N, C-alpha and C positions, 0 to 999 in steps of 0.2 A: 124460705128454703124449699123453695120448689127446686126439685133436681137434683138434692141432698141425699149420697147414700151413706148412712152412717154404719160402720163395721166396728164393734164391740168384740174386745177380747178382755177376759176376765182376769187371764194370766198376764199380762202386760202392764206398765207403767204408761203408755199411751195409746189415744184412739185415732184411727185415721176417718177422716170425711173427704171422700173422693167425689169431685165435680168434674166431670170428665167436660173438656170444650165444646162437645157436640151438643150435650143436655144446655151449656149455656147459650150456646147461639140458636139451638130451638127455642129458648124461652123467651127470646125477643129483648133480651135487656138490650138498652143501650149503652154507647161509650165508644172508646176509642177500638178501631178495628184489630184483632187478636192476629197475630202472626200465625202462619201454616206451620212452623214450626213446634208450637204447643199442641198441635193434631196429635202426635207421639207421646207425647206427656199425660201426665193424671196429676191433679191437684191433692196434695194431702195437708189435713190440718191437723197438727198435733193436740192431743188432751194436754190439758194444763192441770197440776197438781197443786195443792197448798201446800204451806209450808211445813205443818205439822205432820204432813202424809196422812192425817187421817180419815180426810176424806177426797174423792176425785170427782172433780167438774169441768166438763167443758165449757171453753168461752167461744159462744156462739156470737157474740156481741160484736166482736173485732177479731175475729179467727186469722191465725197466721198461716197463711197456704204457702206449701213447697212444692216443688215440683220431683216427680219420680217418672223415669223413662218406661213406659209402656211394655219394651220389648227387653229390655235385661234387668230392671228393677234399681237401676242406679238414681240416687237420689241427689239432687243439687241442693248445697250449703246456701243458697240464699232465698230469699221469698218469691212468691210466683210473681210472674208479670216484669221481672228483673233481669238482666243479662241474658237476654235471648241469645244475643251472639255464641254463648258458652253453649246453652242449648245446641245449637245448630251445628256448632265443633264436634259435640258428642256425637250425633246423629250420623255424621260424616265416618265415624269409626265404630261406631255401636257394633258388639259381636250380635247383640240379639238380631239386628237387620241384617247387618252383611254374612254373619255366617249362616243365616237360611240361604239367602242368594248364591254363595259359594257350593253350599249344598245342592241345590237343585242344579246350578251349572255341572258340576260334577256328574250326576246322574244322568243327564242329558249328553256328555258327552261321550260316556262312557256305557256302550251298547251292553245289553246283556245277551250273553250265548244261549239258545233255549237248547233244553236236554234232547237228547237223539231219541225220536222215537224207534217203537222194535221194528219196523221195517227198513228204516234208515239205518241202524245197527247193523240188520242183516246184510242189507248192500253192500257197506264199508267192509265185513267179512268176508263177503262174496269176492270183490274186488282185492282186498289185500291177498286172500290167499292166490288169486290169479297171479299178484305179484311174486309170489312165494314160489310156484310153478314154474313162472317164465324166467325168473334169476336163477332157480337151480338151489335156491337157499334150504337150507337142512330146517325140517318142521318143527325141531327143538328149539331153534332159535326165535319161535313166534311166542314164547314163553319167558323171554330175558324182562325182568323189571325195566332195565335199563331203556327199553326199547318202548314199552307202555309209557313210561316218565318223560319222554322224548314227545310221544304225541300228545300225551294231556296237556302240553305248553302249551298246544293250541285249541285243544277240547278237551276240557277237563271231564267230562262224562264218558268220554269213549272208553271201549273195551277190546280187547284182541281176541278171537279165535282161539280155542283149545288145540293143542297138537293133534287130539282125536278128530275133532271136527275139520281140522286143515287135511287130517290124509281120508275124511271118508264124505261127509256131506257136501262140503265145499267142493272136495275133487270132482263129486260127482255134477255139481250145478257148472262148473267150469268146462267139465268135458262137452257138454250139452250145448254150451255157450259157444265155444270155439267150433265144436262140430258144426253148429247151425251157421255159423258165421262163414267157415269154410265151404257150405253146401250152396249158400247165396253167391258166395263172389264164384264159384264153379259154375253156377246155373248161368252168370252174366257173360261166361265166356264164349257161350253161343252166340253172341250177338254179333252186329257187325261193327268192325271195329275201323274207324276213318283214320288213317294217316295223310300227312299233310308233308311234303318236299321243299324244303328250303323259305317256309312260311307263307308261299304263296297259295292262293284258293285254286286257280286254275291248273295248278299241279298236284291237285290232292284227287287221291283215289282210293278206291274201297276194297278192304282185304277180309275176307272171315277170319274169323277169332277163333282157333279150337283150341285142343289141349293134348300135351304130349305126354302119355306115360313113360315116366325113368323107372328103372330098376339097377340096383347095385349092390354086390353081395361086399361085406365085409365083416371083421373080426372085433368083438368088444374089450373091453379091459381084460376079462376073463377067459378069452379066446374062444369063444362061442360064437358058429356061424350064424351070420343075420343076413336079411336081404330087405333092403329098404325099397318101398313104393313111395312114388312123389309124384302129381298132378304139376305140369307145368305150361303156364299160358305166358301170351305176349308180355304181362305185366308182372304177374308173380308164380311162385313156387310154392306147394302146398305138400306138407308132408299128410300122406294117408295112412302108411302103414308100416310095422315092421314085425318082419317074421323071423322067428327063430328055428334054422331046420335041424338043430340038434344033430343027431346021427345020419340024418336024410342026405344022401350025395345030390351034387348040384348034375346031375345028368339032363340031358334035353328032353326028356320025356316030362321031368318034374319039373323044369324050368317053362315049357309049354303051357304045362296044365295049371300051374301057380298062375302066371300071367294071363290066362284065361278065367281063372277064378277070381281075381281083382279086377278085371274087365268087366266081368257080369254082376259082380257084387256092386258095382257103383253102377247100377242102372240109370240113374238121373242124368250123367256125364256118358253113357257107355257110346252114344249117338256123335258124341263131340269128340271123342277120342280119335285123332287124325292118324295117330302111330306110337311106337314105343321103341324105346332106346335103353340098348342092355351092354352087358358087358362083350367083349370081342372072342371070346374063348370059341373053342369047337363046338363046346355043348351049347353055346347061347347061337352060334350060327345054325346048327341044325333047328333048334328050336324056332327061330325064325321061319323055316321052310313049314315046319307044321302050324304056325300062327298064321301064316300068309293063307294056308288052304282055308282055315276057318274063318278068316277075317279079309278077305278080298279086297276090301275099301280101304284097309290101314294099312301103314306102311312100318316095319319092323327093321332097324338098322343099328349099326354098333358105333358106341361111343368116339368122339374123335381124341377128346381127352385119356383115353385108353391108348387109343394108338400110338400117339404123340408119348407116351409113358414107356410104352414096348420099344418105340424108336429109339429112345434116350438109352435105353438098357442095351440095346446094340451096340451104340457108338461107346459106351462105356466099356463093354468088353472088349472092344478092341483098344481101346487105350489102356496101359498097364495101371498108370499114376493116376487116372480117374477109378478105375476099378478098387485101386487101394482106398483112396478117398470114400469111396461109397461103401465099402466094408467098414470103415473105421466109425462114419455115421449111422451104419445099420445098428450095429453093435453098441453106441450110445443110446439111439433109441429103445434097443432091448433092456439097457438098463433103466431108463427113464419109467417105460411101460411095465417093469417088474412090479412083482406085488408088493414086494418090501418096500421098494422106493414109493409106491403109490400110498401105503400105509403110514409113511413118513412124512410126506407131501400134507396128506389128509389132517394130520395132528398138527402140522403149522400152521395150515389155515384156519 
């Protein structure tokens, strides 16, 4: 009886005697080699009950051993060591074996998405807010549930910044980020730019890359007068600022002083500004002379596009049918730019 484990249960009518094949092989018993299929089974010896049912005895002289699967508990209806092929067939489809393997393979093939850390979430909020500013999207749209649901399809733990956060802290961070990027790009404009003609190295020559300051006056949708200032390099154009002049007239004195203010305030690129391009009005031309006395190493001139625009006006004025067409187009533009039309299109969009 060495190696036999007896399990007793008073509530049942049968008793199991489990003798694992590992124990049998280690006991040094002789006989026919045991098939490896039985390693996934345990031996069960059923209890024998007397006819009158008053006593329960265990037949240890000639026990009837049956097989039970270790993985799913399935019992085979034939004595142990018989019909080993049936046992092998069961092991090929055993849920206890293949269910575990399938579960492990699913876990390996489906990677888990780690939760965003606080710093990662803040970086996402800043990047998302920058997209809102650059696309001109209304701040109220960041709180749409459908947008958050769409983002959570690819990252379940993500959250969106509130409208207040987009309008305050994220806006300040984005401004500092873009301002720093513009400053770095403008600082590179003073470097030597190498250009190549026809793709041949012997035709290459070196040009100093500088900055041209541009000034342009216009009116916004509310009819307020605005002056834009941009810095133009050989490869990029950077917006510097927009000034609302309100009731201030655009006199030569005002234009010259304001351009001087912009040049002096941008001290990092002051020496790299080679000239300034403005409109071609009489006030601007007078401002050129004043600025030329202050900055003799810089060149102040009028915009060629404005000159062509004035030329077209003169041509249209001499041709009645083109003048009539221009007046019709101007009336159409006034209707489109009217506040009522603007409010209507805003509601539709």
